[in-house]
Structures are given as C-alpha cells and as structure tokens.
C-alpha positions in Angstrom: 0.2 0.0 -0.1 1.0 3.7 -1.1 -1.6 5.9 -0.4 -5.2 6.1 0.8 -7.5 8.3 -0.7 -11.1 9.0 0.7 -14.3 9.0 -1.2 -16.2 12.4 -1.2 -19.1 10.6 0.7 -21.8 12.7 -0.8 -24.1 9.6 -1.2 -22.9 8.0 2.3 -19.7 7.5 4.8 -16.6 8.3 2.8 -14.6 5.0 2.2 -11.0 4.8 2.4 -9.5 3.9 -1.0 -6.2 1.8 -0.9 -3.8 2.4 -3.6 -0.4 0.5 -4.4 2.8 1.9 -5.6 2.0 -0.2 -8.9 -1.6 1.4 -9.4 -0.2 4.9 -9.0 3.1 4.4 -11.1 0.6 2.7 -13.9 -2.1 5.7 -13.7 0.8 8.4 -14.0 2.6 6.5 -16.7 -0.8 6.4 -18.8 -1.3 10.2 -18.0 2.0 10.7 -19.5 1.4 8.7 -22.4 -2.0 10.5 -23.3 -0.7 13.8 -22.5 2.4 15.1 -24.6 5.3 16.4 -22.7 5.0 19.7 -24.1 1.4 20.1 -23.1 2.0 19.0 -19.3 5.4 21.4 -19.3 4.0 24.0 -17.0 0.9 23.0 -15.0 -1.6 25.1 -12.8 -3.3 23.0 -9.9 -6.5 24.9 -8.7 -7.6 21.8 -6.6 -7.0 20.5 -3.4 -4.2 17.9 -3.3 -5.7 15.5 -0.9 -7.9 13.5 -3.4 -6.8 11.9 -6.8 -7.9 14.6 -9.2 -5.5 17.4 -7.8 -2.9 15.1 -6.4 -2.2 12.5 -9.2 -3.7 14.1 -12.2 -2.3 17.7 -11.7 0.5 17.5 -9.1 2.2 13.7 -9.3 1.9 13.6 -13.2 3.5 17.2 -13.8 6.3 16.4 -11.2 7.0 12.7 -12.3 8.1 14.0 -15.7 10.1 16.9 -14.4 7.5 19.7 -15.2 6.7 22.8 -13.2 3.8 22.8 -10.9 1.9 25.8 -9.4 -0.6 25.3 -6.5 -3.6 27.8 -7.0 -6.3 28.6 -4.7 -9.2 27.6 -7.0 -12.0 28.1 -4.3 -10.8 31.6 -3.4 -13.1 34.1 -5.1 -10.2 36.6 -5.4 -7.7 34.0 -6.9 -10.3 33.0 -9.4 -10.8 36.6 -10.6 -6.8 36.7 -11.5 -7.1 33.1 -13.3 -6.5 34.7 -16.8 -3.7 36.8 -15.8 -2.3 34.0 -14.0 -2.2 31.8 -16.8 -0.2 34.4 -18.8 2.1 35.3 -16.2 3.4 31.9 -15.6 2.9 30.6 -19.6 0.7 27.5 -18.0 0.2 25.1 -20.8 -2.1 22.5 -18.7 -4.5 22.6 -16.0 -7.5 20.5 -14.9 -10.3 21.2 -12.7 -14.0 20.7 -12.1 -17.0 22.3 -13.7 -18.0 24.6 -10.9 -14.6 26.0 -10.7 -15.1 26.9 -14.3 -18.5 28.7 -13.8 -16.9 30.7 -11.0 -13.7 31.7 -13.0 -15.2 32.4 -16.3 -17.6 35.0 -14.6 -14.9 36.6 -12.5 -11.8 36.7 -14.7 -11.1 38.0 -17.9 -9.6 35.3 -20.6 -5.9 34.6 -20.9 -4.3 36.5 -23.9 -1.0 34.9 -24.5 -2.3 31.6 -25.8 0.1 29.3 -24.0 -2.8 26.8 -22.8 -2.5 23.8 -24.6 -4.7 21.2 -22.9 -7.3 21.6 -20.3 -9.1 18.8 -18.5 -12.6 19.0 -16.7 -13.7 16.4 -14.4 -14.8 15.0 -10.9 -18.6 16.1 -12.1 -20.6 16.0 -15.1 -19.8 18.5 -17.6 -22.7 19.9 -19.7 -21.9 20.3 -23.6 -22.7 23.8 -23.2 -20.2 24.6 -20.4 -17.7 22.5 -22.2 -17.9 24.7 -25.4 -17.7 27.9 -23.1 -14.4 26.8 -21.8 -12.9 26.2 -24.8 -13.7 29.6 -26.2 -12.6 31.1 -22.8 -9.3 29.3 -22.8 -8.7 29.8 -26.6 -8.2 26.1 -27.4 -10.4 23.3 -28.6 -8.2 20.8 -26.6 -10.7 20.8 -23.6 -11.2 17.1 -22.3 -14.2 15.9 -20.7 -12.5 13.1 -18.3 -13.9 10.3 -16.5 -12.0 8.8 -13.3 -13.0 7.9 -9.8 -11.0 7.5 -6.3 -11.1 3.7 -7.1 -9.0 3.9 -10.2 -6.6 6.7 -8.8 -7.1 9.2 -11.2 -8.6 9.6 -15.1 -9.3 6.5 -17.0 -10.9 8.1 -19.9 -11.4 11.3 -21.6 -12.9 12.9 -24.9 -11.3 16.4 -26.3 -13.4 18.9 -28.1 -10.4 19.0 -30.6 -11.7 15.5 -31.7 -15.4 15.3 -30.7 -18.4 17.8 -31.1 -19.1 18.3 -27.1 -21.9 16.1 -26.0 -23.5 15.8 -22.6 -22.2 12.8 -21.0 -19.3 11.9 -23.7 -16.2 10.7 -21.9 -14.4 8.9 -25.1 -12.4 5.9 -24.5 -10.6 4.0 -22.1 -6.8 5.3 -21.2 -5.5 1.9 -20.6 -7.4 -1.2 -19.6 -11.0 -2.4 -20.6 -14.5 -1.2 -19.9 -18.0 -3.0 -20.3 -21.4 -2.8 -19.1 -23.7 -4.8 -16.8 -27.2 -4.9 -18.4 -30.5 -4.9 -16.5 -30.3 -9.1 -16.7 -27.0 -8.9 -15.0 -24.9 -9.9 -18.0 -21.4 -8.5 -18.7 -21.1 -7.2 -22.4 -18.5 -5.3 -24.1 -21.1 -2.7 -25.5 -24.6 -1.7 -24.6 -26.4 -0.1 -21.9 -26.2 -0.6 -18.2 -23.8 -0.1 -15.3 -20.1 0.8 -16.1 -17.7 -1.6 -15.1 -13.9 -1.1 -15.7 -10.6 -3.1 -15.4 -8.0 -0.5 -15.7 -4.1 -0.9 -14.4 -4.7 1.6 -11.7 -7.4 0.0 -10.0 -7.5 0.1 -6.3 -6.2 -2.7 -3.9 -9.4 -2.4 -1.5 -11.5 -0.6 0.7 -9.7 0.1 4.1 -10.9 -2.4 6.7 -14.1 -3.0 4.7 -13.7 -6.3 3.0 -17.5 -6.6 2.4 -17.6 -3.3 0.6 -14.5 -4.5 -1.5 -16.1 -7.7 -2.5 -19.4 -6.0 -3.6 -17.4 -3.5 -5.8 -14.7 -5.9 -7.1 -16.4 -8.7 -8.9 -14.1 -11.0 -11.1 -11.6 -8.4 -11.6 -14.0 -5.9 -12.5 -14.7 -2.5 -10.8 -18.3 -1.8 -10.5 -18.4 2.0 -10.7 -21.9 2.8 -9.8 -21.9 5.0 -13.0 -24.8 4.1 -15.6 -24.2 4.8 -19.3 -23.6 3.3 -22.8 -20.4 1.8 -24.8 -20.6 1.9 -28.2 -19.0 -0.7 -30.5 -15.8 1.4 -30.9 -15.3 1.4 -27.1 -16.7 5.1 -26.6 -18.2 6.0 -23.2 -21.4 7.6 -22.7 -22.4 8.6 -18.9 -26.0 9.1 -18.1 -26.0 9.1 -14.6 -25.3 7.4 -10.9 -27.2 4.7 -9.8 -27.3 6.1 -6.4 -28.8 9.0 -7.7 -31.8 7.9 -9.9 -35.3 9.0 -8.9 -37.8 6.0 -8.7 -40.7 7.8 -9.7 -43.6 5.2 -9.8 -41.4 2.4 -11.0 -39.8 5.0 -14.0 -36.2 5.7 -13.5 -35.2 9.3 -13.7 -31.4 10.4 -13.9 -31.1 13.8 -12.1 -28.2 14.6 -14.1 -30.2 14.7 -17.3 -32.1 17.5 -15.7 -29.2 19.2 -14.4 -27.2 19.6 -17.6 -30.5 20.6 -19.5 -31.2 23.6 -17.0 -27.6 24.5 -17.3 -28.1 25.8 -20.9 -30.5 28.7 -19.5 -28.5 31.6 -19.2 -31.0 32.7 -16.2 -29.7 29.6 -14.3 -26.3 30.0 -12.4 -26.4 26.8 -10.7 -29.0 23.7 -10.3 -29.8 20.5 -8.7 -32.1 17.9 -9.5 -33.2 15.3 -6.7 -35.8 12.9 -5.5 -38.3 13.9 -3.0 -40.4 11.3 -1.1 -44.3 11.1 -2.3 -47.2 8.7 -0.9 -48.4 7.5 -4.3 -45.3 7.6 -6.4 -42.6 6.5 -4.0 -40.5 9.7 -5.2 -41.2 12.5 -7.2 -38.7 14.8 -9.3 -37.7 18.0 -7.4 -35.4 20.7 -8.7 -33.4 23.4 -6.8 -32.3 26.8 -9.2 -29.8 29.3 -8.2 -30.8 32.2 -10.5 -28.2 34.3 -12.3 -30.2 37.5 -11.8 -32.8 37.0 -8.6 -34.5 40.2 -9.2 -35.2 39.2 -13.1 -35.7 35.5 -12.8 -38.9 34.1 -14.5 -39.6 30.7 -13.1 -42.7 30.5 -15.0 -40.9 30.8 -18.5 -38.2 28.3 -17.1 -41.0 26.0 -16.3 -42.4 26.4 -19.9 -39.3 25.7 -21.5 -38.4 22.5 -19.6 -42.0 21.1 -20.5 -40.9 21.7 -24.3 -37.6 19.8 -23.9 -38.3 17.1 -21.3 -40.3 14.1 -21.5 -43.1 14.2 -19.1 -42.0 11.6 -16.5 -38.7 13.7 -16.3 -40.5 17.1 -15.6 -39.6 18.4 -11.8 -43.0 18.6 -10.1 -41.4 20.8 -7.2 -39.2 23.8 -7.9 -37.3 25.5 -5.5 -35.2 28.9 -5.5 -32.1 29.3 -3.8 -29.4 31.4 -3.0 -26.5 28.7 -3.6 -26.2 25.1 -4.2 -24.4 22.9 -1.6 -21.4 21.3 -3.1 -18.3 19.5 -1.8 -15.0 21.1 -2.0 -14.4 18.8 -4.8 -17.4 20.7 -6.8 -19.5 17.8 -6.6 -23.3 18.3 -6.1 -24.4 17.3 -2.6 -27.9 16.3 -3.6 -28.5 15.1 0.1 -27.9 18.5 1.5 -29.7 20.2 -1.2 -32.8 17.9 -0.4 -32.4 19.1 3.5 -32.2 22.6 2.3 -35.4 22.2 0.3 -37.6 20.5 3.0 -37.4 23.7 4.8 -38.7 26.1 1.9 -41.9 26.6 0.2 -42.1 25.2 -3.5 -42.7 27.7 -6.4 
C-alpha cells in the first residue's frame, strides 16, 4: 500500500481507497502517454491535493516528468478573478479542474491573452456540452477534455477532447489503458450496450480500507463496479448518463437527475442547479429541482418551467421547484444532493 484516498462521501460514509505503488505508477505513466510532454510542461493545479484529481492528475503527473507545478487557490474568489492573468504570467500549458470552478472563474476573470494553454481537463462532476464549449472559447483552445475517473481508479481512466469530438452531454471517450464493459439489467456482462459501467484499468485500487464487505461488492471477477450508468459503443466510446445511487424512482420509472441538471444549465438565467428526489406517498418519489438564478430580481420561473416542458419527457419534468441562493457542493465541486434535499425541505416550492 502506498496511499489511502477517501471518497467524497456525498452519497454515504466516505470510504478509504487503498492504492498500491503499482497502481499509482501505472496511472501516472498512462497519463504521461496520453498527455504530450509539451502540454504538461507548466501545470496549474487549482484543486485540493488530498484527493486523486488534484494530487495525481495535476501534481504527480507533472512532477514525475520534471514539469513545473503551481498550486492555485481555486476556491478563492479573489484568486479565481485572476485566473486569466495567472495563466499568462506563468505561461501555463495545462490545468485540470471541476465544472463548478469554471463557472466561477469565467464569470470573475478575463480570458488569458498569450495563448500558452495547450490542454485543459475537466472532471469529477458531469460537464454539460454548453459549459464544455464555453470553457474552450474562454481558454482559446479546443483541446478541452471531458474526463472520467473515480477515486477507486486513482485518477482519470478515459477522456474526450473537443478537438476530436463535438461536445456532447455525458461523452467521456475511450479508456486510457485497460478495459470497460457494461452490466445490463439482466446481470450479463457485455463489451457494448447500456447498463452499469464496469472497468478493469491498470490503476485499480487494492481494497477499501478495513471494509472487506464493500470490497467484495465493488470488485467482481477483476472488474470494478463504478456505480455509473451509461452506454459503450462498438468502438469503445463511453457515454455516461448518471449515478445509480442518484436515480429517482418515480412510480417505477427511473429518472437520472443529471439529465435535468445539464438541460437547465443551458439557460443563461440559471447560475447553478440540482435535481433530486422527494418522497411522495403515491409515487414513492417525485422529481424536484433547486435553481440558483443568475439574476434573482429578474428571474422568471414561469418561463423556465414552460421551456423545460418543451424539452423534457413528461416523466422527467420536475414537480417541485425551489429557488435558492446557492447550491451545496463539496470542496471537490460535486453536488451534494442530500444536502440540497435537506435545504429544500425547509423551503416553500414555487
């Protein structure tokens, strides 16, 4: 064992993920294979370094190959307002962060002017196609990569660049080493199709710390059950649709809240959003959504509801709407749907 990384705990108690020296070395080597040396020469890390995205993806990948690394206070509004100037001053060629960071930084900072950024990664939370395109425009490069990775795999295991693909909700590309498959509703393992994504990368964890029961549930026949739902095409391209733990079961109809999140993010009037399930006596659960407006004074909730009705199937349309000042998130930028539900329980729907 080389390192214990803890999961975010947004859907339960955090788990200690034990990684070996072999898994870390494999992940860093694969990162360096996919990311050319010139692109990782000068790296800016705006993330905490006590979890995989910041520590392995940004810091160790750069340092292991002799690159320059700058740590940046990404959650600090004053620092985010200087992002463009910082990128120019340090001639940064690569950075990786989370969608919530980019929402903040692009509102607060002017874009960089020198054009030194060669590659940008975005991960740890769903990235909508709209935000993907906006990041590429702000950064001045189409080489913005939507990443897929979880703590149990040490870091990124797949990615899709806007330089090679049209941005698309859920598109995370092909595996960066190792294999991926799906387990369908019938429990069968298949190389392509829809279902729960399972992976077999070289950077797989050893175990959950002191939890052999959870380890046995997650690791099946050498495959890691990710808990993510999605589709794998014949060429190995992965598209994610949601998290099993987040699914809203509305009278037997499964609704992915991520679908609602990425749709509403397209609206300029919405600064942040989170869909979640609310208990219901008849349906078991109903779809609810918390919206943080860009401009509270001029926000027209009625128009937004009408627009959603035109773009969402009836069973996915939120039945409860809440207006909030901010959406609870973890320091990693992940939505805390449990905290959002708690917050909205004390509010009156609109």
